[in-house]
CHARMM-style PDB file with segment names, atoms N, HN, CA, C and O in Angstrom:
ATOM      1  N   MET     1      91.434 209.538 208.224  1.00  0.00      PROA
ATOM      2  CA  MET     1      91.500 209.982 206.919  1.00  0.00      PROA
ATOM      3  C   MET     1      92.829 209.462 206.287  1.00  0.00      PROA
ATOM      4  O   MET     1      93.881 209.552 206.920  1.00  0.00      PROA
ATOM      5  N   THR     2      92.784 208.982 205.187  1.00  0.00      PROA
ATOM      6  HN  THR     2      91.929 208.909 204.673  1.00  0.00      PROA
ATOM      7  CA  THR     2      93.886 208.384 204.380  1.00  0.00      PROA
ATOM      8  C   THR     2      94.814 209.522 203.850  1.00  0.00      PROA
ATOM      9  O   THR     2      94.338 210.455 203.204  1.00  0.00      PROA
ATOM     10  N   GLN     3      96.067 209.436 204.116  1.00  0.00      PROA
ATOM     11  HN  GLN     3      96.454 208.678 204.641  1.00  0.00      PROA
ATOM     12  CA  GLN     3      97.061 210.447 203.711  1.00  0.00      PROA
ATOM     13  C   GLN     3      97.694 209.990 202.314  1.00  0.00      PROA
ATOM     14  O   GLN     3      97.985 208.802 202.173  1.00  0.00      PROA
ATOM     15  N   ARG     4      97.878 210.762 201.440  1.00  0.00      PROA
ATOM     16  HN  ARG     4      97.641 211.727 201.555  1.00  0.00      PROA
ATOM     17  CA  ARG     4      98.427 210.454 200.181  1.00  0.00      PROA
ATOM     18  C   ARG     4      99.934 210.738 199.981  1.00  0.00      PROA
ATOM     19  O   ARG     4     100.320 211.897 200.131  1.00  0.00      PROA
ATOM     20  N   PHE     5     100.719 209.870 199.690  1.00  0.00      PROA
ATOM     21  HN  PHE     5     100.406 208.929 199.569  1.00  0.00      PROA
ATOM     22  CA  PHE     5     102.210 210.271 199.436  1.00  0.00      PROA
ATOM     23  C   PHE     5     102.618 209.863 198.117  1.00  0.00      PROA
ATOM     24  O   PHE     5     102.105 208.891 197.562  1.00  0.00      PROA
ATOM     25  N   LEU     6     103.563 210.601 197.569  1.00  0.00      PROA
ATOM     26  HN  LEU     6     103.979 211.390 198.020  1.00  0.00      PROA
ATOM     27  CA  LEU     6     104.164 210.318 196.312  1.00  0.00      PROA
ATOM     28  C   LEU     6     105.244 209.317 196.333  1.00  0.00      PROA
ATOM     29  O   LEU     6     106.074 209.204 197.235  1.00  0.00      PROA
ATOM     30  N   SER     7     105.153 208.453 195.050  1.00  0.00      PROA
ATOM     31  HN  SER     7     104.479 208.545 194.317  1.00  0.00      PROA
ATOM     32  CA  SER     7     106.173 207.460 194.985  1.00  0.00      PROA
ATOM     33  C   SER     7     107.237 208.067 194.057  1.00  0.00      PROA
ATOM     34  O   SER     7     107.028 209.114 193.443  1.00  0.00      PROA
ATOM     35  N   VAL     8     108.431 207.348 193.973  1.00  0.00      PROA
ATOM     36  HN  VAL     8     108.601 206.498 194.472  1.00  0.00      PROA
ATOM     37  CA  VAL     8     109.511 207.863 193.012  1.00  0.00      PROA
ATOM     38  C   VAL     8     108.984 208.055 191.631  1.00  0.00      PROA
ATOM     39  O   VAL     8     109.381 209.019 190.975  1.00  0.00      PROA
ATOM     40  N   THR     9     108.119 207.210 191.137  1.00  0.00      PROA
ATOM     41  HN  THR     9     107.797 206.427 191.670  1.00  0.00      PROA
ATOM     42  CA  THR     9     107.552 207.445 189.731  1.00  0.00      PROA
ATOM     43  C   THR     9     106.561 208.813 189.733  1.00  0.00      PROA
ATOM     44  O   THR     9     106.594 209.635 188.817  1.00  0.00      PROA
ATOM     45  N   GLU    10     105.855 208.904 190.666  1.00  0.00      PROA
ATOM     46  HN  GLU    10     105.827 208.236 191.410  1.00  0.00      PROA
ATOM     47  CA  GLU    10     105.003 210.062 190.765  1.00  0.00      PROA
ATOM     48  C   GLU    10     105.808 211.332 191.058  1.00  0.00      PROA
ATOM     49  O   GLU    10     105.272 212.390 190.731  1.00  0.00      PROA
ATOM     50  N   ILE    11     107.034 211.379 191.637  1.00  0.00      PROA
ATOM     51  HN  ILE    11     107.469 210.519 191.903  1.00  0.00      PROA
ATOM     52  CA  ILE    11     107.910 212.491 191.840  1.00  0.00      PROA
ATOM     53  C   ILE    11     108.463 212.771 190.485  1.00  0.00      PROA
ATOM     54  O   ILE    11     108.538 213.957 190.166  1.00  0.00      PROA
ATOM     55  N   ALA    12     108.859 211.872 189.643  1.00  0.00      PROA
ATOM     56  HN  ALA    12     108.798 210.908 189.902  1.00  0.00      PROA
ATOM     57  CA  ALA    12     109.355 211.875 188.308  1.00  0.00      PROA
ATOM     58  C   ALA    12     108.387 212.655 187.430  1.00  0.00      PROA
ATOM     59  O   ALA    12     108.745 213.554 186.670  1.00  0.00      PROA
ATOM     60  N   ALA    13     107.085 212.226 187.602  1.00  0.00      PROA
ATOM     61  HN  ALA    13     106.794 211.496 188.220  1.00  0.00      PROA
ATOM     62  CA  ALA    13     106.157 212.919 186.691  1.00  0.00      PROA
ATOM     63  C   ALA    13     105.907 214.279 187.210  1.00  0.00      PROA
ATOM     64  O   ALA    13     105.643 215.111 186.342  1.00  0.00      PROA
ATOM     65  N   ARG    14     105.928 214.628 188.245  1.00  0.00      PROA
ATOM     66  HN  ARG    14     106.142 213.953 188.951  1.00  0.00      PROA
ATOM     67  CA  ARG    14     105.623 216.110 189.025  1.00  0.00      PROA
ATOM     68  C   ARG    14     106.926 216.887 188.528  1.00  0.00      PROA
ATOM     69  O   ARG    14     106.817 218.078 188.235  1.00  0.00      PROA
ATOM     70  N   LEU    15     108.192 216.217 188.424  1.00  0.00      PROA
ATOM     71  HN  LEU    15     108.280 215.250 188.662  1.00  0.00      PROA
ATOM     72  CA  LEU    15     109.347 217.166 188.146  1.00  0.00      PROA
ATOM     73  C   LEU    15     109.530 217.274 186.618  1.00  0.00      PROA
ATOM     74  O   LEU    15     110.199 218.199 186.155  1.00  0.00      PROA
ATOM     75  N   GLY    16     108.945 216.342 185.815  1.00  0.00      PROA
ATOM     76  HN  GLY    16     108.402 215.591 186.191  1.00  0.00      PROA
ATOM     77  CA  GLY    16     108.937 216.410 184.609  1.00  0.00      PROA
ATOM     78  C   GLY    16     110.459 215.729 184.126  1.00  0.00      PROA
ATOM     79  O   GLY    16     111.059 216.210 183.165  1.00  0.00      PROA
ATOM     80  N   ILE    17     110.911 214.764 184.765  1.00  0.00      PROA
ATOM     81  HN  ILE    17     110.424 214.373 185.545  1.00  0.00      PROA
ATOM     82  CA  ILE    17     112.001 213.989 184.385  1.00  0.00      PROA
ATOM     83  C   ILE    17     111.728 212.382 184.532  1.00  0.00      PROA
ATOM     84  O   ILE    17     110.689 211.910 184.993  1.00  0.00      PROA
ATOM     85  N   THR    18     112.649 211.761 184.143  1.00  0.00      PROA
ATOM     86  HN  THR    18     113.493 212.145 183.769  1.00  0.00      PROA
ATOM     87  CA  THR    18     112.537 210.109 184.158  1.00  0.00      PROA
ATOM     88  C   THR    18     112.685 209.747 185.669  1.00  0.00      PROA
ATOM     89  O   THR    18     113.112 210.488 186.554  1.00  0.00      PROA
ATOM     90  N   THR    19     112.256 208.487 185.786  1.00  0.00      PROA
ATOM     91  HN  THR    19     111.910 207.885 185.067  1.00  0.00      PROA
ATOM     92  CA  THR    19     112.344 207.625 186.988  1.00  0.00      PROA
ATOM     93  C   THR    19     113.798 207.725 187.450  1.00  0.00      PROA
ATOM     94  O   THR    19     114.131 208.257 188.509  1.00  0.00      PROA
ATOM     95  N   ASN    20     114.697 207.127 186.504  1.00  0.00      PROA
ATOM     96  HN  ASN    20     114.426 206.694 185.644  1.00  0.00      PROA
ATOM     97  CA  ASN    20     116.041 207.106 186.769  1.00  0.00      PROA
ATOM     98  C   ASN    20     116.639 208.360 186.988  1.00  0.00      PROA
ATOM     99  O   ASN    20     117.694 208.427 187.620  1.00  0.00      PROA
ATOM    100  N   GLY    21     116.045 209.434 186.506  1.00  0.00      PROA
ATOM    101  HN  GLY    21     115.189 209.380 185.993  1.00  0.00      PROA
ATOM    102  CA  GLY    21     116.718 210.801 186.938  1.00  0.00      PROA
ATOM    103  C   GLY    21     116.438 211.122 188.290  1.00  0.00      PROA
ATOM    104  O   GLY    21     117.288 211.724 188.946  1.00  0.00      PROA
ATOM    105  N   VAL    22     115.187 210.744 188.864  1.00  0.00      PROA
ATOM    106  HN  VAL    22     114.497 210.255 188.331  1.00  0.00      PROA
ATOM    107  CA  VAL    22     114.857 211.065 190.234  1.00  0.00      PROA
ATOM    108  C   VAL    22     115.903 210.160 191.124  1.00  0.00      PROA
ATOM    109  O   VAL    22     116.493 210.648 192.087  1.00  0.00      PROA
ATOM    110  N   LEU    23     116.046 209.024 190.779  1.00  0.00      PROA
ATOM    111  HN  LEU    23     115.567 208.628 189.996  1.00  0.00      PROA
ATOM    112  CA  LEU    23     116.983 208.099 191.504  1.00  0.00      PROA
ATOM    113  C   LEU    23     118.404 208.704 191.637  1.00  0.00      PROA
ATOM    114  O   LEU    23     119.141 208.435 192.586  1.00  0.00      PROA
ATOM    115  N   ASN    24     118.749 209.563 190.595  1.00  0.00      PROA
ATOM    116  HN  ASN    24     118.150 209.782 189.825  1.00  0.00      PROA
ATOM    117  CA  ASN    24     120.189 210.095 190.821  1.00  0.00      PROA
ATOM    118  C   ASN    24     120.076 211.422 191.702  1.00  0.00      PROA
ATOM    119  O   ASN    24     121.077 212.100 191.933  1.00  0.00      PROA
ATOM    120  N   LEU    25     118.984 211.715 192.117  1.00  0.00      PROA
ATOM    121  HN  LEU    25     118.171 211.164 191.930  1.00  0.00      PROA
ATOM    122  CA  LEU    25     119.046 212.880 192.814  1.00  0.00      PROA
ATOM    123  C   LEU    25     119.014 212.673 194.442  1.00  0.00      PROA
ATOM    124  O   LEU    25     118.601 211.632 194.954  1.00  0.00      PROA
ATOM    125  N   ARG    26     119.417 213.596 195.058  1.00  0.00      PROA
ATOM    126  HN  ARG    26     119.753 214.441 194.642  1.00  0.00      PROA
ATOM    127  CA  ARG    26     119.493 213.322 196.631  1.00  0.00      PROA
ATOM    128  C   ARG    26     118.142 213.917 197.214  1.00  0.00      PROA
ATOM    129  O   ARG    26     118.025 215.080 197.599  1.00  0.00      PROA
ATOM    130  N   LEU    27     117.124 212.944 197.227  1.00  0.00      PROA
ATOM    131  HN  LEU    27     117.219 211.999 196.914  1.00  0.00      PROA
ATOM    132  CA  LEU    27     115.805 213.324 197.663  1.00  0.00      PROA
ATOM    133  C   LEU    27     115.892 213.550 199.247  1.00  0.00      PROA
ATOM    134  O   LEU    27     116.687 212.943 199.964  1.00  0.00      PROA
ATOM    135  N   PRO    28     114.948 214.526 199.709  1.00  0.00      PROA
ATOM    136  CA  PRO    28     114.772 214.556 201.134  1.00  0.00      PROA
ATOM    137  C   PRO    28     114.422 213.231 201.675  1.00  0.00      PROA
ATOM    138  O   PRO    28     114.144 212.219 201.031  1.00  0.00      PROA
ATOM    139  N   GLU    29     114.487 213.411 203.160  1.00  0.00      PROA
ATOM    140  HN  GLU    29     114.713 214.233 203.683  1.00  0.00      PROA
ATOM    141  CA  GLU    29     113.980 212.043 203.953  1.00  0.00      PROA
ATOM    142  C   GLU    29     112.503 211.820 203.632  1.00  0.00      PROA
ATOM    143  O   GLU    29     111.710 212.761 203.597  1.00  0.00      PROA
ATOM    144  N   PRO    30     112.178 210.648 203.415  1.00  0.00      PROA
ATOM    145  CA  PRO    30     110.708 210.346 203.159  1.00  0.00      PROA
ATOM    146  C   PRO    30     109.933 210.571 204.321  1.00  0.00      PROA
ATOM    147  O   PRO    30     110.408 210.450 205.451  1.00  0.00      PROA
ATOM    148  N   ASP    31     108.683 210.914 204.079  1.00  0.00      PROA
ATOM    149  HN  ASP    31     108.297 211.013 203.161  1.00  0.00      PROA
ATOM    150  CA  ASP    31     107.654 211.267 204.987  1.00  0.00      PROA
ATOM    151  C   ASP    31     107.000 210.112 205.523  1.00  0.00      PROA
ATOM    152  O   ASP    31     106.323 210.233 206.544  1.00  0.00      PROA
ATOM    153  N   ALA    32     107.139 208.866 204.881  1.00  0.00      PROA
ATOM    154  HN  ALA    32     107.689 208.768 204.051  1.00  0.00      PROA
ATOM    155  CA  ALA    32     106.568 207.711 205.222  1.00  0.00      PROA
ATOM    156  C   ALA    32     107.493 206.494 204.684  1.00  0.00      PROA
ATOM    157  O   ALA    32     108.146 206.571 203.644  1.00  0.00      PROA
ATOM    158  N   LEU    33     107.462 205.420 205.486  1.00  0.00      PROA
ATOM    159  HN  LEU    33     106.931 205.357 206.331  1.00  0.00      PROA
ATOM    160  CA  LEU    33     108.112 204.243 205.088  1.00  0.00      PROA
ATOM    161  C   LEU    33     107.086 203.119 205.396  1.00  0.00      PROA
ATOM    162  O   LEU    33     106.597 202.972 206.516  1.00  0.00      PROA
ATOM    163  N   ILE    34     106.802 202.358 204.358  1.00  0.00      PROA
ATOM    164  HN  ILE    34     107.200 202.477 203.448  1.00  0.00      PROA
ATOM    165  CA  ILE    34     106.125 200.998 204.577  1.00  0.00      PROA
ATOM    166  C   ILE    34     107.074 199.961 204.066  1.00  0.00      PROA
ATOM    167  O   ILE    34     107.333 199.915 202.863  1.00  0.00      PROA
ATOM    168  N   GLY    35     107.631 199.086 204.963  1.00  0.00      PROA
ATOM    169  HN  GLY    35     107.421 199.124 205.940  1.00  0.00      PROA
ATOM    170  CA  GLY    35     108.508 198.296 204.517  1.00  0.00      PROA
ATOM    171  C   GLY    35     109.826 198.995 203.849  1.00  0.00      PROA
ATOM    172  O   GLY    35     110.566 199.729 204.504  1.00  0.00      PROA
ATOM    173  N   ARG    36     110.013 198.711 202.596  1.00  0.00      PROA
ATOM    174  HN  ARG    36     109.411 198.115 202.065  1.00  0.00      PROA
ATOM    175  CA  ARG    36     111.182 199.350 202.040  1.00  0.00      PROA
ATOM    176  C   ARG    36     110.743 200.468 200.916  1.00  0.00      PROA
ATOM    177  O   ARG    36     111.477 200.946 200.051  1.00  0.00      PROA
ATOM    178  N   THR    37     109.447 200.741 201.136  1.00  0.00      PROA
ATOM    179  HN  THR    37     108.851 200.353 201.839  1.00  0.00      PROA
ATOM    180  CA  THR    37     108.720 201.516 200.174  1.00  0.00      PROA
ATOM    181  C   THR    37     108.633 203.059 200.859  1.00  0.00      PROA
ATOM    182  O   THR    37     107.998 203.310 201.884  1.00  0.00      PROA
ATOM    183  N   ARG    38     109.370 203.989 200.110  1.00  0.00      PROA
ATOM    184  HN  ARG    38     109.886 203.785 199.278  1.00  0.00      PROA
ATOM    185  CA  ARG    38     109.336 205.252 200.588  1.00  0.00      PROA
ATOM    186  C   ARG    38     108.238 206.202 199.998  1.00  0.00      PROA
ATOM    187  O   ARG    38     107.880 206.065 198.828  1.00  0.00      PROA
ATOM    188  N   GLY    39     107.708 207.165 200.809  1.00  0.00      PROA
ATOM    189  HN  GLY    39     108.000 207.277 201.760  1.00  0.00      PROA
ATOM    190  CA  GLY    39     106.744 208.073 200.358  1.00  0.00      PROA
ATOM    191  C   GLY    39     106.922 209.339 200.823  1.00  0.00      PROA
ATOM    192  O   GLY    39     107.253 209.576 201.985  1.00  0.00      PROA
ATOM    193  N   TRP    40     106.684 210.341 199.821  1.00  0.00      PROA
ATOM    194  HN  TRP    40     106.416 210.149 198.877  1.00  0.00      PROA
ATOM    195  CA  TRP    40     106.806 211.818 200.157  1.00  0.00      PROA
ATOM    196  C   TRP    40     105.503 212.452 200.104  1.00  0.00      PROA
ATOM    197  O   TRP    40     104.663 212.052 199.298  1.00  0.00      PROA
ATOM    198  N   LYS    41     105.237 213.541 201.012  1.00  0.00      PROA
ATOM    199  HN  LYS    41     105.919 213.866 201.667  1.00  0.00      PROA
ATOM    200  CA  LYS    41     104.123 214.412 200.773  1.00  0.00      PROA
ATOM    201  C   LYS    41     104.420 215.343 199.501  1.00  0.00      PROA
ATOM    202  O   LYS    41     105.569 215.724 199.278  1.00  0.00      PROA
ATOM    203  N   PRO    42     103.407 215.677 198.723  1.00  0.00      PROA
ATOM    204  CA  PRO    42     103.680 216.666 197.686  1.00  0.00      PROA
ATOM    205  C   PRO    42     104.418 218.101 198.184  1.00  0.00      PROA
ATOM    206  O   PRO    42     105.360 218.594 197.565  1.00  0.00      PROA
ATOM    207  N   GLU    43     103.928 218.595 199.207  1.00  0.00      PROA
ATOM    208  HN  GLU    43     103.162 218.194 199.710  1.00  0.00      PROA
ATOM    209  CA  GLU    43     104.472 219.731 199.796  1.00  0.00      PROA
ATOM    210  C   GLU    43     106.070 219.559 200.326  1.00  0.00      PROA
ATOM    211  O   GLU    43     106.867 220.488 200.457  1.00  0.00      PROA
ATOM    212  N   THR    44     106.296 218.318 200.562  1.00  0.00      PROA
ATOM    213  HN  THR    44     105.649 217.563 200.456  1.00  0.00      PROA
ATOM    214  CA  THR    44     107.821 218.081 200.843  1.00  0.00      PROA
ATOM    215  C   THR    44     108.643 218.264 199.592  1.00  0.00      PROA
ATOM    216  O   THR    44     109.630 218.999 199.549  1.00  0.00      PROA
ATOM    217  N   ILE    45     108.213 217.601 198.638  1.00  0.00      PROA
ATOM    218  HN  ILE    45     107.411 217.005 198.673  1.00  0.00      PROA
ATOM    219  CA  ILE    45     108.679 217.545 197.200  1.00  0.00      PROA
ATOM    220  C   ILE    45     108.872 218.890 196.633  1.00  0.00      PROA
ATOM    221  O   ILE    45     109.928 219.297 196.149  1.00  0.00      PROA
ATOM    222  N   ASP    46     107.692 219.596 196.737  1.00  0.00      PROA
ATOM    223  HN  ASP    46     106.834 219.266 197.130  1.00  0.00      PROA
ATOM    224  CA  ASP    46     107.607 220.974 196.140  1.00  0.00      PROA
ATOM    225  C   ASP    46     108.610 221.997 196.748  1.00  0.00      PROA
ATOM    226  O   ASP    46     109.243 222.790 196.051  1.00  0.00      PROA
ATOM    227  N   ALA    47     108.715 221.910 198.226  1.00  0.00      PROA
ATOM    228  HN  ALA    47     108.201 221.266 198.792  1.00  0.00      PROA
ATOM    229  CA  ALA    47     109.633 222.759 198.873  1.00  0.00      PROA
ATOM    230  C   ALA    47     111.122 222.312 198.551  1.00  0.00      PROA
ATOM    231  O   ALA    47     111.967 223.134 198.199  1.00  0.00      PROA
ATOM    232  N   TRP    48     111.351 221.153 198.673  1.00  0.00      PROA
ATOM    233  HN  TRP    48     110.664 220.485 198.960  1.00  0.00      PROA
ATOM    234  CA  TRP    48     112.807 220.695 198.304  1.00  0.00      PROA
ATOM    235  C   TRP    48     113.076 221.056 196.846  1.00  0.00      PROA
ATOM    236  O   TRP    48     114.151 221.623 196.653  1.00  0.00      PROA
ATOM    237  N   ASN    49     112.291 220.829 195.772  1.00  0.00      PROA
ATOM    238  HN  ASN    49     111.417 220.368 195.929  1.00  0.00      PROA
ATOM    239  CA  ASN    49     112.556 221.247 194.445  1.00  0.00      PROA
ATOM    240  C   ASN    49     112.839 222.820 194.423  1.00  0.00      PROA
ATOM    241  O   ASN    49     113.821 223.252 193.820  1.00  0.00      PROA
ATOM    242  N   ALA    50     112.041 223.580 195.029  1.00  0.00      PROA
ATOM    243  HN  ALA    50     111.243 223.229 195.519  1.00  0.00      PROA
ATOM    244  CA  ALA    50     112.228 225.010 194.958  1.00  0.00      PROA
ATOM    245  C   ALA    50     113.603 225.431 195.505  1.00  0.00      PROA
ATOM    246  O   ALA    50     114.141 226.457 195.089  1.00  0.00      PROA
ATOM    247  N   GLN    51     114.235 224.561 196.536  1.00  0.00      PROA
ATOM    248  HN  GLN    51     113.798 223.727 196.874  1.00  0.00      PROA
ATOM    249  CA  GLN    51     115.521 224.965 197.009  1.00  0.00      PROA
ATOM    250  C   GLN    51     116.733 224.394 196.118  1.00  0.00      PROA
ATOM    251  O   GLN    51     117.890 224.790 196.259  1.00  0.00      PROA
ATOM    252  N   ARG    52     116.362 223.474 195.239  1.00  0.00      PROA
ATOM    253  HN  ARG    52     115.422 223.152 195.124  1.00  0.00      PROA
ATOM    254  CA  ARG    52     117.466 222.916 194.377  1.00  0.00      PROA
ATOM    255  C   ARG    52     118.203 224.036 193.608  1.00  0.00      PROA
ATOM    256  O   ARG    52     117.550 224.972 193.146  1.00  0.00      PROA
ATOM    257  N   PRO    53     119.443 223.974 193.468  1.00  0.00      PROA
ATOM    258  CA  PRO    53     120.143 224.900 192.508  1.00  0.00      PROA
ATOM    259  C   PRO    53     119.672 224.957 191.121  1.00  0.00      PROA
ATOM    260  O   PRO    53     119.591 223.933 190.443  1.00  0.00      PROA
ATOM    261  N   GLY    54     119.293 226.355 190.582  1.00  0.00      PROA
ATOM    262  HN  GLY    54     119.358 227.187 191.133  1.00  0.00      PROA
ATOM    263  CA  GLY    54     118.817 226.455 189.315  1.00  0.00      PROA
ATOM    264  C   GLY    54     117.269 226.186 189.137  1.00  0.00      PROA
ATOM    265  O   GLY    54     116.773 226.255 188.012  1.00  0.00      PROA
ATOM    266  N   HSD    55     116.490 225.873 190.272  1.00  0.00      PROA
ATOM    267  HN  HSD    55     116.892 225.817 191.185  1.00  0.00      PROA
ATOM    268  CA  HSD    55     115.112 225.650 190.242  1.00  0.00      PROA
ATOM    269  C   HSD    55     114.353 226.814 191.060  1.00  0.00      PROA
ATOM    270  O   HSD    55     113.414 226.472 191.779  1.00  0.00      PROA
ATOM    271  N   GLY    56     114.673 228.007 190.993  1.00  0.00      PROA
ATOM    272  HN  GLY    56     115.436 228.285 190.409  1.00  0.00      PROA
ATOM    273  CA  GLY    56     114.011 229.114 191.773  1.00  0.00      PROA
ATOM    274  C   GLY    56     114.590 229.279 193.138  1.00  0.00      PROA
ATOM    275  O   GLY    56     114.261 230.267 193.795  1.00  0.00      PROA
ATOM    276  N   GLY    57     115.376 228.450 193.598  1.00  0.00      PROA
ATOM    277  HN  GLY    57     115.643 227.647 193.065  1.00  0.00      PROA
ATOM    278  CA  GLY    57     116.052 228.596 194.938  1.00  0.00      PROA
ATOM    279  C   GLY    57     117.312 229.316 194.905  1.00  0.00      PROA
ATOM    280  O   GLY    57     117.474 230.511 194.658  1.00  0.00      PROA
ATOM    281  N   ARG    58     118.200 228.421 195.191  1.00  0.00      PROA
ATOM    282  HN  ARG    58     118.069 227.451 195.392  1.00  0.00      PROA
ATOM    283  CA  ARG    58     119.746 228.879 195.073  1.00  0.00      PROA
ATOM    284  C   ARG    58     120.147 228.894 193.641  1.00  0.00      PROA
ATOM    285  O   ARG    58     119.743 228.067 192.824  1.00  0.00      PROA
ATOM    286  N   PRO    59     121.039 229.969 193.348  1.00  0.00      PROA
ATOM    287  CA  PRO    59     121.526 229.920 192.023  1.00  0.00      PROA
ATOM    288  C   PRO    59     122.558 228.688 191.870  1.00  0.00      PROA
ATOM    289  O   PRO    59     123.082 228.081 192.803  1.00  0.00      PROA
ATOM    290  N   ARG    60     122.723 228.470 190.601  1.00  0.00      PROA
ATOM    291  HN  ARG    60     122.297 228.964 189.842  1.00  0.00      PROA
ATOM    292  CA  ARG    60     123.570 227.185 190.199  1.00  0.00      PROA
ATOM    293  C   ARG    60     125.169 227.582 190.646  1.00  0.00      PROA
ATOM    294  O   ARG    60     125.568 228.746 190.632  1.00  0.00      PROA
ATOM    295  N   LYS    61     125.814 226.701 190.950  1.00  0.00      PROA
ATOM    296  HN  LYS    61     125.490 225.755 190.962  1.00  0.00      PROA
ATOM    297  CA  LYS    61     127.368 227.002 191.232  1.00  0.00      PROA
ATOM    298  C   LYS    61     128.033 227.371 189.863  1.00  0.00      PROA
ATOM    299  O   LYS    61     127.764 226.719 188.853  1.00  0.00      PROA
ATOM    300  N   SER    62     128.866 228.378 189.844  1.00  0.00      PROA
ATOM    301  HN  SER    62     129.084 228.907 190.664  1.00  0.00      PROA
ATOM    302  CA  SER    62     129.466 228.696 188.722  1.00  0.00      PROA
ATOM    303  C   SER    62     130.844 228.115 188.534  1.00  0.00      PROA
ATOM    304  O   SER    62     131.647 227.913 189.445  1.00  0.00      PROA
ATOM    305  N   VAL    63     131.032 227.865 187.240  1.00  0.00      PROA
ATOM    306  HN  VAL    63     130.379 228.029 186.500  1.00  0.00      PROA
ATOM    307  CA  VAL    63     132.211 226.996 186.973  1.00  0.00      PROA
ATOM    308  C   VAL    63     133.247 227.950 186.239  1.00  0.00      PROA
ATOM    309  O   VAL    63     133.061 228.421 185.118  1.00  0.00      PROA
ATOM    310  N   ASP    64     134.384 228.171 187.046  1.00  0.00      PROA
ATOM    311  HN  ASP    64     134.536 227.788 187.957  1.00  0.00      PROA
ATOM    312  CA  ASP    64     135.362 229.096 186.513  1.00  0.00      PROA
ATOM    313  C   ASP    64     136.167 228.372 185.426  1.00  0.00      PROA
ATOM    314  O   ASP    64     136.534 227.211 185.605  1.00  0.00      PROA
ATOM    315  N   LYS    65     136.444 229.046 184.301  1.00  0.00      PROA
ATOM    316  HN  LYS    65     136.145 229.989 184.156  1.00  0.00      PROA
ATOM    317  CA  LYS    65     137.113 228.317 183.191  1.00  0.00      PROA
ATOM    318  C   LYS    65     138.424 229.209 182.933  1.00  0.00      PROA
ATOM    319  OT1 LYS    65     139.228 228.887 182.058  1.00  0.00      PROA
TER     320      LYS     65
END
């Protein structure tokens, strides 16, 4: 059975941000590598995104002024 992995472009669409925005994030380790191409399972990205500050996981860091 063929497995489906998300590309950086597909992650951007899933998160509702630009591809350049994704490249500025610290993504989790890829689930697959084919040459230099990285791929992530949808559930890996969903779990990672839920744990990002301000995205339903941890609260954002407060900035004291």
